[in-house]
C-alpha positions in Angstrom: -42.9 38.0 71.0 -40.6 38.6 74.0 -41.5 37.1 77.4 -39.9 39.1 80.2 -39.7 38.6 83.9 -41.1 41.7 85.8 -40.8 41.5 89.6 -44.1 42.0 91.4 -46.2 41.7 88.3 -45.4 38.2 87.0 -44.7 37.5 83.3 -45.3 40.1 80.7 -46.3 39.2 77.0 -44.7 41.7 74.6 -46.6 41.2 71.3 -47.5 43.0 68.0 -51.1 43.5 66.9 -51.4 42.2 63.3 -54.1 44.6 62.3 -52.9 47.9 63.9 -49.1 47.0 63.7 -48.8 48.4 67.3 -46.5 46.9 70.0 -48.3 46.0 73.3 -47.6 44.7 76.8 -50.0 42.0 78.1 -49.6 41.1 81.8 -49.9 37.4 82.6 -49.8 35.6 86.0 -46.4 34.3 87.1 -45.5 31.1 85.4 -44.5 28.1 87.5 -41.2 28.1 85.6 -40.3 31.7 84.7 -38.6 31.8 81.4 -37.1 34.5 79.3 -37.6 34.6 75.5 -35.8 37.3 73.5 -33.4 39.9 74.7 -33.2 40.2 78.6 -33.8 43.3 80.6 -30.8 45.0 82.3 -29.6 43.0 85.2 -31.4 39.8 84.1 -29.8 36.8 82.6 -31.1 35.0 79.5 -32.0 31.4 80.5 -32.9 29.9 77.1 -34.8 30.7 73.8 -38.2 29.3 72.8 -39.8 29.2 69.4 -43.2 30.9 68.9 -45.0 27.6 68.9 -43.4 26.4 72.1 -44.2 29.7 73.9 -47.9 29.5 72.8 -48.1 25.9 74.0 -46.7 26.8 77.4 -49.2 29.7 77.8 -52.1 27.5 76.9 -51.0 24.7 79.4 -50.0 26.8 82.4 -52.1 30.0 82.3 -55.7 30.4 83.2 -57.2 33.2 81.1 -59.5 34.1 83.9 -56.5 35.2 86.1 -55.1 37.5 83.5 -55.2 41.3 84.1 -54.8 42.0 80.4 -57.3 42.2 77.5 -58.9 39.1 76.0 -57.2 37.8 72.9 -59.5 37.0 70.0 -58.0 33.9 68.3 -60.7 33.5 65.6 -61.5 36.4 63.2 -65.0 37.9 63.5 -65.9 38.3 59.8 -65.0 37.4 56.2 -63.4 40.8 55.8 -60.8 39.9 58.4 -60.2 36.6 56.6 -59.7 38.4 53.3 -57.4 41.0 55.0 -55.2 38.3 56.3 -55.2 36.5 52.9 -54.3 39.7 51.1 -50.6 40.3 50.5 -51.1 44.1 50.8 -52.8 47.1 49.2 -51.6 49.7 46.8 -53.1 52.9 45.5 -52.7 53.8 41.8 -52.1 57.3 40.4 -55.9 57.8 39.8 -56.7 56.8 43.4 -57.8 53.2 42.7 -57.0 50.9 45.6 -55.8 47.5 44.6 -55.4 44.5 46.8 -52.6 42.1 45.9 -53.9 38.5 46.2 -52.5 35.0 46.3 -52.8 33.1 43.0 -55.7 30.6 43.3 -57.6 32.3 46.1 -61.2 33.3 45.8 -61.4 37.1 45.2 -63.8 39.3 47.2 -66.5 39.8 44.5 -69.1 37.7 42.8 -69.3 37.8 39.0 -72.6 38.2 37.3 -74.5 35.2 35.9 -73.2 34.4 32.4 -75.3 34.3 29.2 -76.0 30.6 28.7 -77.2 30.2 25.1 -75.1 29.9 21.9 -75.4 32.3 19.0 -78.5 31.6 16.9 -80.7 33.3 14.3 -83.8 35.2 15.6 -87.3 33.6 15.2 -88.1 36.1 12.4 -85.0 35.0 10.4 -85.7 31.3 10.9 -89.2 31.8 9.4 -88.0 33.7 6.4 -84.9 31.8 5.3 -84.9 28.6 3.3 -82.7 29.6 0.3 -79.4 31.4 -0.1 -81.1 34.3 -1.8 -83.6 34.8 1.1 -80.7 34.8 3.5 -78.9 37.5 1.5 -82.0 39.6 1.2 -82.3 39.6 5.0 -79.4 42.1 5.0 -79.6 43.8 1.5 -83.4 44.1 1.4 -85.6 44.8 -1.6 -86.3 48.3 -0.2 -82.5 49.0 -0.2 -82.3 47.7 -3.7 -85.2 49.9 -4.8 -83.5 52.9 -3.3 -80.3 52.2 -5.1 -82.3 51.7 -8.3 -84.1 55.0 -8.0 -80.9 57.1 -7.4 -79.0 55.3 -10.1 -81.7 55.9 -12.7 -81.9 59.6 -11.6 -78.2 60.1 -12.1 -78.3 58.4 -15.5 -81.2 60.7 -16.6 -79.3 63.8 -15.5 -76.0 62.8 -17.2 -76.8 60.6 -20.1 -80.3 59.8 -21.4 -83.8 60.3 -20.1 -84.7 56.8 -21.5 -82.0 55.0 -19.5 -83.6 52.4 -17.3 -82.6 49.5 -15.0 -85.1 47.2 -13.4 -84.7 45.4 -10.0 -83.7 41.9 -11.4 -81.0 43.6 -13.5 -79.6 45.3 -10.4 -79.5 41.9 -8.6 -77.7 40.5 -11.6 -75.2 43.3 -11.4 -74.5 42.4 -7.7 -74.2 38.7 -8.8 -71.4 39.7 -11.2 -69.7 41.7 -8.4 -69.7 38.6 -6.2 -68.4 36.3 -8.9 -65.6 38.7 -9.6 -64.5 38.3 -6.0 -64.6 34.5 -6.4 -62.7 34.4 -9.7 -60.1 37.1 -9.5 -58.8 38.4 -12.9 -56.5 41.4 -13.6 -59.1 43.7 -15.1 -62.8 43.9 -15.7 -62.4 43.2 -19.4 -60.8 39.9 -18.7 -64.1 38.6 -17.2 -65.6 38.7 -20.7 -62.6 37.7 -22.7 -62.5 34.5 -24.8 -59.5 33.0 -23.0 -59.9 34.1 -19.4 -63.6 34.9 -19.2 -66.0 33.3 -16.8 -68.9 31.7 -18.7 -71.3 32.4 -15.9 -70.5 36.1 -16.0 -70.7 36.2 -19.8 -74.2 34.6 -19.7 -75.5 37.1 -17.1 -74.8 40.5 -18.7 -72.8 42.1 -21.4 -69.6 43.9 -20.4 -70.7 47.3 -21.7 -73.9 47.1 -19.8 -72.1 46.2 -16.6 -69.8 49.2 -16.9 -72.7 51.4 -17.7 -74.5 50.5 -14.5 -71.2 50.9 -12.5 -70.8 54.4 -13.9 -74.2 55.6 -12.8 -74.4 53.6 -9.5 -75.6 56.0 -6.7 -77.0 55.5 -3.2 -78.6 58.9 -2.3 -80.2 62.0 -3.7 -77.4 64.1 -5.1 -79.5 67.3 -5.0 -79.8 67.2 -1.2 -76.4 65.7 -0.3 -74.6 68.9 0.3 -77.1 69.9 3.1 -77.0 66.5 4.7 -73.2 66.4 4.5 -73.0 69.3 6.9 -74.0 67.1 9.8 -73.2 63.7 8.4 -69.9 63.0 6.6 -71.3 59.6 5.6 -74.3 61.2 3.8 -73.6 59.7 0.4 -74.4 56.2 1.6 -75.6 56.6 5.2 -79.2 55.6 4.5 -78.4 52.3 2.9 -75.6 51.6 5.4 -77.9 52.2 8.3 -80.4 49.7 7.0 -77.7 47.1 6.7 -76.5 47.6 10.3 -80.1 47.4 11.6 -80.7 44.1 9.7 -77.5 42.7 11.1 -78.6 43.5 14.7 -82.2 42.1 14.3 -81.4 38.9 12.5 -79.1 37.2 15.0 -78.7 36.7 18.7 -74.9 36.4 19.5 -73.6 34.0 22.1 -71.7 34.6 25.4 -68.5 36.1 23.9 -68.4 39.1 21.6 -65.1 40.5 20.2 -64.6 44.2 19.4 -61.9 45.5 17.2 -61.2 47.7 14.2 -61.3 46.8 10.5 -59.4 48.8 7.9 -61.1 48.4 4.5 -58.4 49.1 1.9 -59.1 52.2 -0.2 -57.2 55.2 -1.5 -60.3 57.3 -2.5 -60.5 60.9 -1.6 -62.5 61.4 1.6 -62.1 63.4 4.8 -62.0 60.3 7.0 -59.4 58.2 5.2 -57.1 56.6 7.7 -53.4 55.6 7.6 -52.3 52.8 9.9 -48.7 51.7 9.4 -49.2 48.3 11.1 -51.9 47.1 8.7 -51.1 45.2 5.5 -52.9 47.9 3.5 -51.8 51.2 4.9 -54.7 53.3 3.7 -58.4 52.7 4.1 -61.7 53.5 5.7 -61.8 52.3 9.4 -64.8 50.5 10.8 -65.5 49.6 14.4 -66.8 46.0 14.4 -68.4 43.7 17.0 -68.4 40.0 16.1 -69.8 36.8 17.6 -66.8 34.7 18.6 -68.1 31.3 17.5 -69.8 32.0 14.2 -67.8 35.2 13.2 -71.2 36.8 12.5 -71.0 40.6 12.3 -73.3 41.8 15.1 -72.8 45.6 14.9 -70.5 48.0 12.9 -70.1 51.6 12.3 -67.4 53.7 10.5 -64.9 56.0 12.1 -65.5 59.5 10.7 -63.2 61.5 12.9 -64.1 63.5 15.9 -67.7 63.0 16.8 -69.5 66.2 18.1 -72.2 64.0 19.7 -69.7 62.2 22.0 -70.0 63.5 25.6 -67.2 65.6 26.7 -64.7 63.8 29.0 -65.7 60.4 27.6 -62.9 58.4 26.0 -63.3 57.4 22.4 -62.6 53.8 23.2 -65.4 53.7 25.9 -67.8 55.4 23.5 -67.1 52.9 20.8 -67.6 49.8 23.0 -70.8 51.1 24.6 -72.3 52.0 21.1 -71.4 48.6 19.7 -72.7 46.7 22.7 -75.8 48.7 23.3 -78.2 46.2 21.6 -76.7 43.3 23.6 -76.3 44.6 27.1 -78.1 43.5 30.3 -77.9 39.8 29.3 -74.7 38.6 31.0 -72.5 38.6 27.9 -68.8 39.1 27.9 -66.9 41.5 25.5 -63.2 40.9 24.6 -61.1 43.9 23.7 -57.5 44.9 23.2 -55.5 47.5 25.1 -56.9 50.4 23.0 -60.3 49.8 24.5 -59.8 48.2 27.9 -59.9 50.4 31.0 -61.2 50.1 34.6 -63.8 52.8 34.1 -65.2 50.9 31.0 -65.4 47.7 33.1 -67.4 49.5 35.7 -69.8 50.9 33.1 -70.3 47.5 31.5 -70.7 45.8 34.9 -73.5 48.3 35.7 -75.3 46.9 32.5 -74.7 43.2 33.5 -71.9 42.8 31.0 -68.3 41.7 31.7 -65.1 42.6 30.0 -61.9 40.7 29.3 -58.9 42.3 27.6 -55.4 43.4 27.7 -54.7 46.8 29.3 -51.9 49.2 28.6 -49.5 49.5 31.6 -49.2 53.3 31.2 -52.8 53.8 32.3 -53.2 55.7 35.5 -55.3 53.0 37.2 -52.6 50.3 36.9 -50.6 49.7 40.2 -47.0 51.0 40.1 -45.6 47.8 41.4 -46.7 45.9 38.3 -44.6 48.0 36.0 -41.3 46.5 36.9 -39.6 45.2 33.8 -37.3 42.6 35.1 -39.5 39.7 36.2 -38.9 36.1 36.5 -40.2 34.2 33.5 -43.7 32.6 33.8 -44.6 34.4 37.1 -48.0 35.8 37.9 -49.1 38.7 40.0 -52.9 39.2 40.8 -54.6 42.3 42.0 -58.3 42.8 42.8 -60.7 45.7 43.2 -64.4 46.0 43.7 -65.2 45.7 40.0 -62.4 43.7 38.3 -59.2 41.7 38.6 -55.8 42.5 37.2 -53.4 39.8 36.1 -49.8 40.6 35.4 -48.2 37.6 33.7 -44.5 37.5 32.6 -44.7 35.6 29.3 -41.0 36.4 28.8 -38.3 37.8 31.1 -38.8 41.4 30.0 -42.3 41.2 28.6 -45.3 41.4 30.9 -48.9 40.9 29.8 -51.7 42.8 31.7 -55.2 41.3 31.6 -58.2 43.1 33.1 -61.2 40.9 33.8 -64.5 41.4 35.5 -65.7 37.9 34.9 -63.1 35.9 36.9 -63.5 35.5 40.6 -60.5 33.1 40.8 -57.2 33.6 39.0 -55.3 30.3 38.9 -52.4 29.0 36.8 -52.3 25.7 34.9 -49.9 22.9 35.5 -47.9 23.3 32.3 -44.3 24.6 32.1 -45.5 28.2 31.3 -47.9 28.3 34.3 -50.3 30.4 32.3 -53.2 32.0 34.2 -56.8 31.2 33.2 -57.4 34.8 32.4 -54.6 34.8 29.8 -55.8 31.5 28.4 -59.4 32.6 27.9 -58.3 35.9 26.4 -56.2 34.0 23.8 -59.3 32.0 22.8 -61.6 35.0 22.5 -59.5 37.7 21.1 -59.6 36.6 17.4 -63.2 37.2 16.4 -62.8 40.3 14.3 -59.4 39.3 12.9 -60.7 36.0 11.7 -63.8 37.7 10.2 -61.5 40.1 8.4 -59.5 37.2 7.0 -62.6 35.5 5.8 -63.9 38.6 4.1 -60.6 39.2 2.3 -60.5 35.7 1.0 -63.3 36.3 -1.5 -63.7 40.1 -1.3 -65.5 41.9 -4.0 -63.3 45.0 -3.6 -62.0 46.5 -6.8 -60.3 49.8 -7.7 -62.5 52.8 -7.6 -62.2 56.6 -7.2 -65.5 57.0 -5.4 -65.5 56.2 -1.6 -69.3 55.3 -1.5 -68.6 52.5 -4.0 -65.8 51.3 -1.8 -68.2 51.2 1.2 -70.7 49.4 -1.0 -68.1 46.7 -1.7 -67.6 46.3 2.0 -71.4 46.1 2.5 -71.6 43.2 0.0 -68.7 41.4 1.7 -70.3 41.7 5.1 -73.8 40.8 3.9 -72.5 37.7 2.1 -70.6 36.5 5.2 -73.6 37.0 7.5 -75.9 35.4 4.9 -73.6 32.3 4.9 -73.8 32.0 8.7 -77.6 32.4 8.7 -78.2 30.0 5.9 -76.2 27.2 7.6 -77.9 27.9 11.0 -81.4 28.0 9.6 -81.2 25.1 7.2 -78.8 22.9 9.1 -76.6 22.4 6.0 -72.8 22.7 6.0 -71.5 24.4 2.8 -68.1 25.8 1.9 -68.2 29.6 1.6 -67.0 29.6 -2.0 -69.7 27.2 -3.0 -72.3 29.4 -1.2 -71.1 32.5 -3.0 -71.3 30.9 -6.5 -74.8 29.5 -5.8 -75.9 32.8 -4.3 -74.7 34.7 -7.5 -76.7 32.2 -9.6 -79.9 32.8 -7.6 -79.4 36.5 -7.7 -79.1 36.5 -11.5 -81.7 33.9 -12.2 -84.7 36.3 -12.7 -82.7 38.5 -15.1 -81.2 35.6 -17.1 -84.7 34.0 -17.4 -86.3 37.3 -18.5 -83.5 37.9 -21.0 -83.8 34.4 -22.5 -87.6 34.8 -22.8 -87.2 38.1 -24.6 -84.7 36.6 -27.0 -87.0 33.6 -27.7 -89.9 36.0 -28.3 -87.9 38.0 -30.8 -86.8 34.9 -32.7 -90.3 33.5 -32.9 -91.5 36.8 -34.2 -89.2 36.6 -37.2 -90.1 34.6 -40.3 -89.0 30.9 -40.6 -87.1 31.7 -43.8 -85.2 34.8 -45.0 -86.6 37.2 -47.5 -86.8 35.8 -51.1 -83.5 35.7 -52.8 -81.5 36.3 -49.5 -79.6 34.0 -47.2 -78.5 34.4 -43.6 -75.2 33.2 -41.8 -75.5 30.0 -39.8 -76.0 30.9 -36.1 -75.2 27.5 -34.7 -71.7 27.1 -36.1 -71.4 23.6 -34.7 -69.6 22.1 -37.7 -69.1 25.1 -39.9 -67.6 28.6 -39.7 -69.6 30.9 -41.9 -71.9 28.8 -43.9 -75.1 30.3 -45.3 -78.5 29.1 -44.2 -82.1 29.6 -45.3 -83.9 27.5 -42.6 -84.4 28.1 -38.9 -84.4 25.5 -36.1 -88.0 24.6 -35.1 -87.0 24.9 -31.3 -84.5 27.7 -30.8 -85.3 29.6 -34.1 -81.7 30.0 -35.1 -80.6 29.9 -38.7 -79.1 26.4 -39.3 -77.0 25.2 -42.3 -76.9 21.7 -43.6 -73.8 20.7 -41.7 -75.2 21.9 -38.4 -78.6 20.2 -38.9 -79.3 17.2 -36.8 -80.0 14.1 -38.8 -83.2 12.3 -37.8 -83.2 8.5 -38.2 -85.6 6.8 -40.6 -88.8 5.9 -38.7 -92.1 4.3 -39.7 -95.5 5.8 -39.3 -96.3 3.7 -36.2 -93.4 4.9 -34.2 -93.1 8.4 -32.7 
């Protein structure tokens, strides 16, 4: 401000309006002590300089506002918008027209987040009523109806290719799945080693013969082959889509996820021939079938999943693939106040606005090349551990320099205040929360790979079936612990689950064997001897008498000696 002496008028206040940035003259009555502040007019002499604070104090003490011929000066702002405008560091328009306001770190941003979902992830009431054992938990996902469908199409394929008398009952199919699970727990080089004398697993050997297992695997089918070609015209996943759809529906209906849900991709390793096989160089296994997965952060429960089959003709034109994927995965869980965490492939301002319209927030990294990102945030040479905050009506953008030439961009619609911690790195709370919530799908994928049932196959439906068993077993473990309140290692759960799956088949096989033994005579035909079937103390001794309990031929060396007893003792 410049205070100038103007003859006949008195003092004149030369000031700048902070809002309109215009320079104005304000006439004031003559001061008792005319002073000049700033550059003097021509012919005038500068007497002395005053600071802004000193000039304001002089005006307040010596000037009566009622005597002023100028306009009234409003010292206090009229509304919150004026306060926020003064707190704002400036505005910037992105390439797509989005107006961003640069804010101070730690200030309250001009929008109110939605009310967050308060409950933790938990099983639904229906799941709690029906789960008391590991088998019941697994059958919540791979139901008996799904198993009957697999049984039907497997038998049909065997009749068409091998023998019309080929048959497989439901307990035998469950025993087959039990062996598949056990092969994931006990990894051996080949399928034959599971039944070998040196490396074989006694539990697998006791469930089913090797040739029978390979026979079922050869005929395993999941749909009607006669109608597959017609269905494949509109559904690339037709060979297993019916069973897969049932699994996804069961995953959605059996569990209520908590506040944070993580969305990411899963590449299930496979080199089978199919039109939607993917190659991703950054993955440990380069080739595979890609699935979009939504996981509960705390329990790693798989809430929703569907495969990527290439370009979807049903996707609306103009809608990004990333937005379509997130909205499809989150559809059953919207309008509850949950938050979804995504990476820079999915995150965008338009997606945040869509989710906010359904009472759901988003937190994720965003690619700096997107058109909605302010141009000023793209500078590469930043001071280390500095933070820049922008806000708009739907979200906040945090640009954090983790390193001197590496900036992380976090878009959030759940934070109304962005503040940094007191550590050396001065990390913003948006970055800290993202680091805690980003790992849901990655940890799930690690857990699945630890005991995966995946084996080499040339048929992609079988590869998808392996992934189904992995996901169902992981979700069953989460549900079993939540419903029963017991904590159990996952490997122990899988072994016990395989035992329960095979129990009916093993019991039926043992009953049939006992029935056949009891139907045979207690001694061989006259003049003939049989080989000892016990072989406890012998190798190939001949026997003529059967055991009274197990009905096996027993030689003299393998017979149990009964102590001498009197008639009164039992």
